[in-house]
Structure formats: C-alpha cells, structure tokens
C-alpha positions as CSV (number, residue, x, y, z in Angstrom):
1,M,183.9,50.9,178.7
2,T,183.0,52.0,175.2
3,G,183.1,55.7,174.7
4,T,180.8,57.9,172.6
5,E,183.3,57.9,169.7
6,D,183.3,54.1,169.6
7,L,179.5,54.1,169.6
8,E,179.5,56.6,166.8
9,N,181.9,54.3,164.8
10,L,179.7,51.3,165.4
11,Y,176.5,53.1,164.4
12,S,178.3,54.2,161.2
13,V,179.1,50.6,160.5
14,M,175.4,49.8,161.0
15,E,174.3,52.5,158.6
16,K,176.7,51.2,155.9
17,T,175.6,47.6,156.4
18,A,171.9,48.5,156.3
19,G,172.6,50.6,153.1
20,L,173.7,47.4,151.3
21,L,170.0,46.3,151.6
22,D,168.6,49.8,150.9
23,I,167.5,50.1,154.5
24,T,167.8,53.3,156.5
25,P,168.3,52.8,160.3
26,S,166.5,54.8,162.9
27,R,169.1,56.6,165.0
28,D,166.4,57.5,167.5
29,T,165.8,53.8,168.0
30,V,169.3,52.4,167.8
31,W,171.3,54.9,169.8
32,P,169.5,54.3,173.1
33,I,170.1,50.6,172.7
34,L,173.8,51.1,172.1
35,T,174.1,53.3,175.2
36,A,172.1,50.9,177.3
37,Y,174.5,48.0,176.5
38,Q,177.7,49.9,175.8
39,E,179.7,48.4,178.6
40,F,179.4,45.0,176.9
41,I,180.1,46.0,173.4
42,P,184.0,45.6,173.4
43,Q,183.7,41.9,174.3
44,A,180.4,41.2,172.4
45,V,180.0,38.9,169.4
46,I,178.2,41.3,167.0
47,A,176.3,39.9,164.1
48,F,173.9,41.2,161.4
49,R,171.1,39.2,160.0
50,V,168.6,39.6,157.2
51,A,165.5,37.5,156.5
52,T,163.7,37.3,153.2
53,R,160.4,37.5,155.0
54,K,161.2,40.9,156.4
55,T,163.2,42.7,153.8
56,G,162.7,46.1,155.3
57,E,164.7,45.3,158.4
58,L,168.2,44.4,159.4
59,D,168.7,42.8,162.7
60,C,171.7,43.2,164.9
61,R,172.7,40.7,167.7
62,F,174.9,41.3,170.7
63,T,176.1,38.1,172.4
64,A,177.9,39.2,175.5
65,F,175.8,39.2,178.7
66,P,177.0,36.9,181.5
67,Q,174.9,34.7,183.7
68,G,173.1,36.8,186.2
69,F,172.5,39.7,183.8
70,D,169.0,39.8,182.3
71,P,169.1,41.7,179.0
72,Y,165.3,41.8,178.9
73,A,164.9,43.3,182.3
74,H,167.7,45.8,181.4
75,A,165.8,46.7,178.2
76,V,162.6,47.3,180.2
77,S,164.4,49.4,182.8
78,H,165.9,51.6,180.0
79,G,162.7,52.1,178.2
80,L,163.7,50.0,175.2
81,T,160.6,47.7,175.4
82,A,157.5,47.8,177.4
83,R,157.0,45.6,180.5
84,T,154.3,42.9,180.1
85,D,152.4,40.6,182.3
86,H,152.4,38.0,179.5
87,P,154.6,34.9,180.3
88,V,157.0,36.0,177.6
89,G,158.1,38.7,180.1
90,S,159.0,36.2,182.9
91,L,160.5,33.3,180.9
92,L,164.1,34.5,180.8
93,A,164.3,35.1,184.5
94,E,162.8,31.7,185.2
95,L,165.4,30.1,183.0
96,E,168.1,31.9,184.9
97,E,166.8,30.5,188.2
98,R,166.9,26.9,187.0
99,F,169.7,26.3,184.5
100,P,173.5,26.7,184.1
101,I,173.7,29.6,181.6
102,P,177.1,30.8,180.4
103,Y,175.7,33.9,178.7
104,H,172.8,35.6,177.0
105,G,172.4,37.6,173.8
106,A,169.9,40.2,172.5
107,D,168.6,41.2,169.1
108,F,167.3,44.5,167.9
109,G,166.2,45.8,164.5
110,L,167.9,48.8,163.1
111,V,164.5,50.1,162.2
112,G,162.1,48.6,164.8
113,G,164.3,48.3,167.9
114,F,164.6,45.7,170.7
115,T,163.0,42.3,169.8
116,K,164.6,39.2,171.3
117,T,166.9,37.6,173.8
118,W,168.9,34.4,173.5
119,T,169.8,32.1,176.4
120,F,172.7,29.7,175.8
121,F,173.2,26.4,177.7
122,P,176.7,24.9,178.0
123,I,177.5,23.0,174.9
124,D,178.7,20.1,177.0
125,N,175.6,20.1,179.2
126,L,172.6,20.1,176.8
127,Q,169.2,20.3,178.5
128,K,166.2,18.0,178.5
129,L,162.7,18.6,177.4
130,S,161.4,17.4,180.7
131,D,163.4,20.0,182.6
132,L,162.4,22.9,180.2
133,A,158.8,21.9,180.4
134,D,158.8,22.4,184.2
135,V,159.6,26.2,183.7
136,P,156.3,27.8,184.6
137,S,156.3,30.4,181.8
138,M,157.3,28.0,179.0
139,P,154.6,27.6,176.3
140,S,152.6,24.4,176.9
141,S,153.2,23.5,173.3
142,L,156.7,22.4,174.2
143,V,155.5,19.5,176.3
144,G,152.5,19.1,173.9
145,N,154.9,18.2,171.2
146,R,157.1,16.0,173.3
147,E,156.4,12.9,171.1
148,F,157.7,14.8,168.0
149,Y,160.9,15.8,169.8
150,A,161.4,12.3,171.2
151,R,160.7,10.6,167.8
152,Y,163.5,12.4,166.2
153,G,166.0,12.2,169.1
154,L,165.9,15.9,170.0
155,D,164.3,15.8,173.5
156,D,167.7,15.8,175.3
157,K,169.6,18.1,173.0
158,F,168.4,21.7,173.8
159,S,171.2,24.1,173.4
160,M,169.5,27.5,173.4
161,V,166.2,29.3,173.9
162,G,165.3,32.5,172.0
163,I,162.5,34.7,173.2
164,D,160.8,37.0,170.7
165,Y,158.9,39.7,172.7
166,P,156.9,41.5,170.0
167,S,155.7,38.2,168.4
168,R,155.4,36.3,171.7
169,T,157.1,33.2,170.4
170,V,159.9,31.0,171.6
171,N,162.6,29.3,169.6
172,V,164.1,26.1,171.0
173,Y,167.4,25.1,169.5
174,F,169.0,21.6,169.2
175,V,172.5,20.6,168.4
176,G,173.9,17.0,168.0
177,A,170.7,15.7,166.4
178,P,170.9,12.2,165.0
179,A,172.4,12.1,161.4
180,E,169.1,10.8,160.0
181,C,167.5,14.2,160.9
182,R,169.4,15.6,158.0
183,E,168.2,12.9,155.5
184,P,165.5,13.9,153.0
185,E,163.0,11.2,154.0
186,T,163.3,12.1,157.7
187,I,162.9,15.8,156.9
188,R,159.8,15.1,154.8
189,A,158.4,13.1,157.7
190,M,159.1,15.9,160.2
191,M,157.3,18.4,158.0
192,R,154.3,16.0,157.7
193,D,154.2,15.5,161.4
194,I,153.8,19.2,162.2
195,G,151.6,20.0,159.2
196,L,154.1,22.1,157.2
197,P,154.5,22.1,153.4
198,E,156.5,19.5,151.5
199,P,160.1,20.7,151.6
200,S,161.8,22.0,148.4
201,E,164.8,20.3,147.0
202,K,166.9,23.3,148.0
203,M,165.8,22.9,151.6
204,L,166.6,19.2,151.5
205,K,170.0,20.0,150.1
206,H,170.7,22.6,152.7
207,A,169.5,20.5,155.6
208,R,172.1,17.9,154.8
209,Q,174.7,20.4,155.9
210,A,172.8,21.7,159.0
211,G,174.6,21.7,162.3
212,G,171.6,22.9,164.2
213,I,167.8,22.6,164.1
214,Y,165.3,24.8,165.9
215,T,161.5,25.0,166.2
216,T,159.3,28.0,167.0
217,L,156.5,27.8,169.5
218,S,153.7,30.1,170.6
219,W,151.6,30.5,173.7
220,D,148.6,30.9,171.5
221,S,148.7,27.6,169.6
222,P,149.5,23.9,170.4
223,E,151.3,23.5,167.1
224,I,154.9,23.9,166.2
225,Q,154.9,27.1,164.2
226,R,158.2,26.8,162.3
227,I,161.2,24.6,161.8
228,T,164.6,25.8,160.7
229,F,167.8,24.2,159.7
230,A,171.0,26.2,160.4
231,A,174.3,25.6,158.7
232,L,177.7,27.4,159.0
233,L,179.0,29.1,156.0
234,P,182.8,29.1,156.1
235,D,182.7,31.8,153.3
236,I,179.6,33.8,152.8
237,H,180.9,35.0,149.5
238,D,180.0,31.6,148.1
239,L,176.4,32.1,148.9
240,P,175.1,33.4,145.6
241,A,176.7,30.4,143.8
242,R,175.0,27.9,146.1
243,F,171.5,29.5,146.4
244,D,169.3,31.8,144.4
245,V,169.3,35.0,146.4
246,D,167.9,38.5,146.0
247,P,170.4,40.9,144.5
248,R,170.4,43.0,147.7
249,V,171.2,39.9,149.8
250,D,174.0,39.1,147.3
251,M,175.4,42.6,147.9
252,F,175.1,42.1,151.6
253,A,176.9,38.8,151.5
254,K,179.7,40.1,149.4
255,N,180.2,43.4,151.3
256,A,179.2,42.9,154.9
257,P,181.8,44.5,157.2
258,Y,183.9,42.6,159.7
259,T,186.6,43.1,162.3
260,Y,188.9,40.6,164.0
261,G,188.3,36.9,163.3
262,A,185.0,37.4,161.4
263,V,186.1,37.7,157.8
264,G,183.8,35.8,155.5
265,K,182.1,33.8,158.3
266,G,178.3,33.4,158.6
267,L,175.2,31.3,159.2
268,Y,172.6,30.4,156.6
269,N,169.2,29.3,157.9
270,V,166.4,27.8,155.9
271,A,163.0,27.9,157.6
272,S,159.6,26.3,156.8
273,Y,156.3,27.7,158.1
274,A,152.7,27.5,157.0
275,G,153.3,30.1,154.3
276,G,156.2,28.3,152.7
277,E,160.0,28.6,153.0
278,Y,162.4,31.5,153.5
279,F,166.0,32.0,154.5
280,K,168.0,34.1,156.9
281,L,171.6,35.0,156.4
282,Q,173.7,36.1,159.4
283,T,177.2,37.7,159.1
284,Y,179.6,38.4,161.8
285,Y,181.1,41.9,162.3
286,Q,182.9,41.0,165.5
287,I,183.7,37.6,166.9
288,S,186.3,35.9,169.1
289,E,187.7,32.3,169.0
290,G,186.5,31.6,172.5
291,S,182.8,32.2,171.9
292,V,180.4,29.4,171.0
293,E,180.0,31.0,167.5
294,G,183.8,31.4,167.2
295,K,184.5,27.8,168.1
296,G,182.2,26.7,165.2
297,L,183.0,29.3,162.6
298,L,186.7,29.7,163.2
299,G,187.3,26.0,163.5
300,K,188.2,25.9,167.2
C-alpha cells in the first residue's frame, strides 16, 4: 500500500514534469485519482504523455490493474467521472466478459482529470475483428471498416483497446502488421482509403520504424477518425535531432524524470486526422522489465 508521503512525492514529480511544459496541475483534480488507485501505484507502469494538439495538458497513465478489476467502474464509484448510459460506459465490462485480459490501464490529465482506460490482450493471443465486432457496445464503424483492416492484414492482430470517455471514441491497436504497412506507398494508400490527408515525408519516415498501428473510431461516424503509427524511442534525448519539436517538448524530452528501468525510454507516435498531423511523446517514470512496455523498451 502506498502511504500519503509516497503520494505526495509522486504528486511532486507530476508538478515538476508538468512544469517542463509550463503546465500547472490541478491538485483538486489529481489527488482524488491518486488516492482512488493508490494500492496499485507501487507496481504500476507510470508514464507521462504530451500531444501537440493539446499543449495545455499533460497526461499520466497507470498500467497496473489486473483482470477482473474495472478501472472505469472504479472511477465512477469514486466520483472521478460521471456514469453514462452511452455505450462507451459499458464497453470495458463487455470486453472483460469475453476476452483473456492480463491487465488494464487508465489515463488522466493533470489538469482535466480522468479520461481513458486501456485493455490489453495477451501478446501471444492477439484478437480478431470478427470477435471484437460481436461485443454489443463496440462502435459499428469497426465492422463497417472490416475491408480496410483485412486489406492491410490487420484484422487478426488486435492487441489493445483504448476507451476515451469524454470524447466517446475508441482506439484499436495492432501489432505484428505486415512489413508493407510501413512502406510509403502502402501508407499513402491507407490514407486515401480512409479519406485522410496525404502523409508528410516526416510521417513516412517515422512509420518505417513503427512497431504498432492504431485507428480511432467513434459511435457517431462510420469513418475511421484517425490513424497513428507508434515507434519505440530507445533514447528520447535523441528526439530533437530526429524531429522538429516545440522547445517545451524538447525540454520535456531532455528532463522528464524516471525511476528504475525507465531512463531515457519512450514512445513517439505520429497521428493523421482530418485536420492534418500531430505527434505524441510518451516518457516512462516507472517501468519494470516484466511489463509489456518493459519487454519492448528494455529489450526483454
């Protein structure tokens, strides 16, 4: 169990990390989240993420919740987010009922509060579109775009589902995509197929190194809203030399804090949506070799 002093220390780390981006956390928002999940914090993978579309927020992720524990229901019961009758509120529980799930994660903004959950499938037991499409609360746009997923060899490679409660969207993640999915002509074809802008040369270069791909779906539209290519960064200090970044993001990359096992490790995601491209940088404050993230980032 994490005590009050430990939570105070973690909150102090959050304040300092947010300060690198000129962001001031809301203690009234963050503290109830820390206390609600405090029993899981010692074993959690703890990550910080900044997105260039949302420069006034720094997200924190806890990946620690075992199968059978619903981090969304827990958030509702602790008043961290409002209960809803929308399908977004029942999706996680339905996934729990149907799939082998090693663990879940949860995201919250240091300013805005609880936002997302993440449900991980076993890396050696990736799931199929046909099975996910049978989940009653899953957006119909998943099966509506089945030809897209099948065309690029993604329809049996689902590794994770992210549920964004405020925006009412779902991210579906794929690993082990065919190598051609990282080639420029294939990426251009993917963008054309889902009506997104022509990819920039920077995105094409980044996508060649991507280990994962994910798409964003909504209950309100039949279209794929966004596609993102995610790549591991063995050393985030190299980021400014590889990409043009905002000076604050440069400061964040060079000075983000870490504990055991997490030094210099991160994820760099480039996303395309109707409005263009943006990126997300995720750094790790706390990570273990046995976690899914650790196995990738620490070379295990």
